[in-house]
N, C-alpha and C positions, 0 to 999 in steps of 0.2 A: 802262482799256480804250479803245482807239482804233479808229475805224471808217474805213476807206479805201474810197472809192467809185470805180469805173471805169464810166463811162457810154458805152454804144455810141451814137455820134452820130446814126445814121440812125433807130433805133427808140426811143432814149432809155432802153433797157433797162440796168439796173444789175447789176453784180456787186460783191460786197463782200468785203473782207478785214478780219476782226475780229482785233485784235492785242492781246496782253498782252506788253508789252516786257520787263517784269521776268522773266517766265517764259520768254520767247523762243518763245511759242506763238501760233498763229493758226488760224482756221477760215475757210473760204470759204462764201459764200451766193450761190447761183445762178451760172449759167455762160452769159454773154452773147456768147461768141465772142472776148472780150478777156481772159478770166480768166487766161490764161497770163501776161499782163503783170503781173497782181497777184502771181502766183507768182514771177516773176522779181524783183519788188521784195522779196518776202519772203526769197528766197534771198540777195539782196544785203545785206539788213539782218539776216541771221542768225535769221530767224523760221521755225520748223518748222511745216509745215502737213500735217495728216493727214486732215482731214475736209472734205467738201463737202456742204452742205445745199441741197436743192432745194425751193422753195416750191410749184411745180406743174410740170406736164408740158409746157406750151406751148413751142414750138420756140425762141423767142427767149430762154428762160430756161435751156435745157439744151444750147445749141449745141455747146460744147466739153467738156461734162461727161464723156462717155464716153472721149474721147481723153485728157483729163488724168488721169482715173482709171487708165487703162491705163499711161500714161507715168510717172506719179508714185506709183502705188500708193495713191491716195486712196480712203478709204471714203466712198461716196456714200449719204446718207440721204434718203429720200423717203417719202411716203405709200405704204403697201403696195399700194394699188390703182393706183398710178402705174407699178409695175414692168412690167406687160404692155404699156404704151404706150412703153416706152423700150428701146433696143437695147443696154443695158449693165446690169450687175448693180447693185442697190441694196439697202441695209440698211433694213428697214422702221422707220418711226417714225410714230406715230399721235397724233391730238389727245389731249391729256391726259398724254402721256409727258413725263417730266422726266429728262434724261440729263446726265451730266457728260462733256464732250469736251475732253480736254487741259486741264482746269482751268476751262473755261467751263461755267456752268450754263445749259442750254438747255431751255426749255419749249416744246413744240409745241402750237399752238392750231389746231384744225380750223376753217377759215374758208371754207366752200364758198359758191358763188354764181357766181363767175367760172369756177371749175372744181370738179368734185365732189371732187377729191383735193387741193384747195388747203390749204396749211398756212402759218401765220405763225409766226415763231420769236421768242420773248422770251429775250434773252441777258442773264444776270446780273441779271435783274429790272429793267433800266434801258433797254434798247434793243430795239425791236421791228422785225423785218424782215418787212414786211407783204405782200411780193409784190404781186399785182395785186388785193388786196382793198381797200386803202386807199391813197390818194395825198394829196399836199398839195392840198387844195381839191376833191377829187372821190373817186369810188369806182370799182370795177371794173365792166366791162360784163358783162351776163348773157345775151347773145344770140349767143354764140360756140360753136363745137364744144367739147364737154366741160363746158359750163356746167351748173349745177344749178338756177339760177333766181333770180328777184327776191326771193322770200321768204327764201331762204337767205342772199342777200347782205345784205339788211337786218338779219337776225338776226346774221350774222357781225360786221357793223359795230357795231350797237347793243347786242347782248347779250354780245358777247365783247370787241371792241377798245375800245369807249367805256367799258367797265367798268374798264380799266386805270388806273393812276395818271396823272393829267393831265400830270405831269412826264415821262412816258415819251417818249423820243426815238423817232421813227418814221422808218425808212429804207425807202422804197417800192421796188417793182420797176421803176418808171420815174420819171425826173426827181428833183427835189431833196427834202430832208428836211423834216420837220415835227415836231409833237408831238401827243400825244393831246389835250392841253388846247386847242391851236389848232384842231384839227379839231372838237372838241366845240362850240366857240363859232362857228366861221366856215365850216365845210364846208356848202355849200348843201343837200346831201342830208341830212346830219345835222340841220340846222336844221328842215327840213320834217318829218323823222321825229320830232323832239322836239316838234313842234307850235308851233315859234317862227315859222314862215313858212307861208303858205297854199299849197295845191296850185293849180297852174294848170289851165285848162280849154280851152286853145286846140286847135282841130282840126289834125291833121297827117296825113301819109302816111309810112309806114315802108317802106323798100325791102324787097321780097320778103315783106312781112307785111300791108300794107294800111292801112286807115284806123285812126286811133287818136286818143286825147286826149294832148296834151303836158302832162304833169303838172309837169315841171321842165326848164328849159333852163339849163345851167350851163357854166362854163368847164371844159375838160379840161386835163390836165397838159402837153399838147404845144402849147397855144395855140389849139386848135380848141374844139369844144364837145361836151358829153355830154348825152344826153336820157333822161329817165325817161318812158316812154310807157305808156298803159293802153289795151288793146284792148276792143272791144265785149263780148266774152265775160268780161271782168273780169280776164284775165291781164295781167301787167305785165312790163316789161323795161327794162333800161338799155343803151343803145347809143350808138355814135358819132354825133355830130351830122350827119356827112356822109350818113348813111342816112335822115335825116329831112327831109321837105319840109314847111315850115311854111305855114300858110294866110295 
């Protein structure tokens, strides 16, 4: 199995073409507005593509999904509750579903936190397409529209993704690849959740949310920062560092 990544340069959003050259088959994961280029490559190399899987409904992951589905007759698979949020037809797939798509074994893992309808896809037991739940060195934000929250994100990462084989290759929704083993040992969020590093106690202000405690200040996938914050009422969130004013 070969994984070909096309990264949209402005948002660093990835679309993937997963290929089995012996069978001449491929599947697409996410649609970042450049997915047509992956299909052109598949055509040129004699790879037949019939399926497009969507990790979640956010616009930068579904940009050209509807157009490509109409033009190419692709079957689009997404969480059933994502369907009302999209302007094209989807075939439902839920967490726990295991399906065979043109010879690829695909297991859908429900990984809410960044989005209620977020799925990660484990393909052939070796390669995880983690969407915006897990990145190299960080995790997804939980303070965006469609989010389900901090507790869900922590559970998705620690109780679902970190339970996979450490050798599992991870292909995130943004920026470059990693492995489960690398994130288990080096991801700042995972290290605090494992009790390997202490929580911070710095005071801060979060835009549109008010005073909070900065529990963790960590690098983000785009060279900026991501913050885990805790509010006086005990609620918590993960947000971009640009929304946080440190004391």
